C-alpha positions, 0 to 999 in steps of 0.5 A: 827760604821765603819768596815774595810774589807781586800779584799779577796786576799789570796796572792800577789807575787811581784817584778821583775820575779814574773811571774815565780811563776805562776805555783806554785801559781796555784798548791797551789790553786788546779787549774789544767786547767785554762782558760787564758784571755788576750789581743790580743796584749799580746797574740801575743807578748813576754809576751804571749809566756812566759806565754804559756811556763810557763803553757805548756799544762795545759792551757784549752784555751786562750781568747784574743778578749774581747772588752774594757768595757767587754760587756755581750756577750763577757763574756758569750762567754768566759764562754762557751769556759771555759765550753767546754774546761773543765776549772777549774780556770781562769788566767787573764793577762792584764788590767782591761778589761781582769781582769774584764772579768776573774772575770765575767767568774768565776761568770758565771761558778760558778752561772751557767749563760749561757745567757747575760740577766741572768747577770741582776739577779746578778748586784748591784742596788742603791735604791731610799733611796741611799742604794746598794743592791745585789739581789742574793748572791754568796759564792764560785767561781772558783779560779782566778789568776790575773797578771795586766799590768796596774794600774787599781787595778781591780786585787785586788777587788771583783768588776766587771764592765760589759757593757750591749751591748744594752744600753751601760750602765755599771753595777756593780757586787760585791761578795767577792768570785769573787776577784782573789785568788792570784795576781802577780805584775811583773814590767817586765811584766808591762814594756810591757804596752805602755806609753799612756795606763800606764799613763791613768791607773795611773790616775785611780789609783790616782782617787781611792786614792783621792776619798777614802780620800774624800768619806763619808766612809773615815777612818784614816787607808784608808787615810794613804794608799791613801796618800802613793799611791798619793806620789808614783804616783806623784814621779814615774808615769811621770818617768815610762811613760818616761822610761818604762824600769825603773823597780823601777818606774813601781814597785812603781806604781804597789804598789801605785795601790795596796795601792789605791784600798785597800782604796776605796774598803772600803770607796766607791768612789764618783762622779768622778767614777760614771761619769767615768763609763758612760763616758767611756762606752758611748764614748769607753774611757779608765777609766783613761781618764775619770778620767783625765777629771773628777777628778779635776773638781769633786774635785772642785765641792765637795770642800765645803763638803770635805775640811778636805779630800782635805787638806790631799790630798794636804799634800800627794803631799807635799804641806800643804793646809792652805788657805780658798780655797783648792789647791788640785784640782790644784795639781791633775790637775798639775800631770795629765798635765804631762801625755799624756792623754786627759783632755776634753771630746771633746779632747777624742772624745766624744759628748754632745748629750747624756749628759742628758741621761747619767746624769740619769744613773750617778745619779743612779750609786752605786758610788754616795753613797759615794759622800759627796755632794748631786748631781742632774741630772742638776748638772751632766749635768753642770759638763759634759758641763764644761768638754766638 
């Protein structure tokens, strides 16, 4: 038996000028005093000024110094600011870092967490039998409105990635109550995102779409969403990178990320995501960079176990796949090659030294539950070496 669950986002406002609807969206949620989480560059720029004008004096405070990969210490510090300033809700504006931090602040406010180590009691764990467990439940949370500026899709999920400051391992948290209640997709806001960052996040959206089609939990409805996402990205991502002012292309990419994430939240991910979680945090890389490095290699590695799904990926690119050896990994690699993103660990500034240690973390990552092929730590080290 399979179940498709709609992510618990209540409304999505999209199109040019959608940001102007933010005050009304907050009013509809009864959010009188939001904490704003955004990047420093956005806070200092045109979009930050526009947001401050829209919110006026209803903003409790602005947190604009969250490091990439959302360390526990930054989460707890932001939550303390929210409590001190009497925030009753959260607004995130930015990429996955700002959005995940805002979700994590909502977790801390709703669960009474005021110590980084207390987060351990809520993170997801992959058990020895492959099942995923959550040690505690969370049924309600303060409202969160997300305004994404990248294509990570974090705004449309109930999943958070938080990094342990001491170990640099990224842990996953997942509670339906922590999904943003409302999302605003505005290509005028997204046009401010630098091309290199936009490109990397677009590869992450591609990874979501591809791994949802290849995961053990794949289903026809998800395949349709993912296929449309792949087609939109193939047609619009390079175009939107070349011309950030092309609002039609940026809007199409935002919608592709929306389609892609709705699929993967139901099917589970796989080895590319599992490797990416640790690769990105270990070497301080964008998740889109880790996807650019690993996705085609993982597709080839898993090919024997995912042949029907690979044929669907190729079809989404408009290239029927009738051969014994799939062309899908090559098509994904070709799209990535058209973008300004690294495709090797060495090129991205990583090191080979921790590969064995990383392999143990990757093998225990909850994303491995969706991988179609059984994988050993030795296999993982081999993949990392091939990507070096």
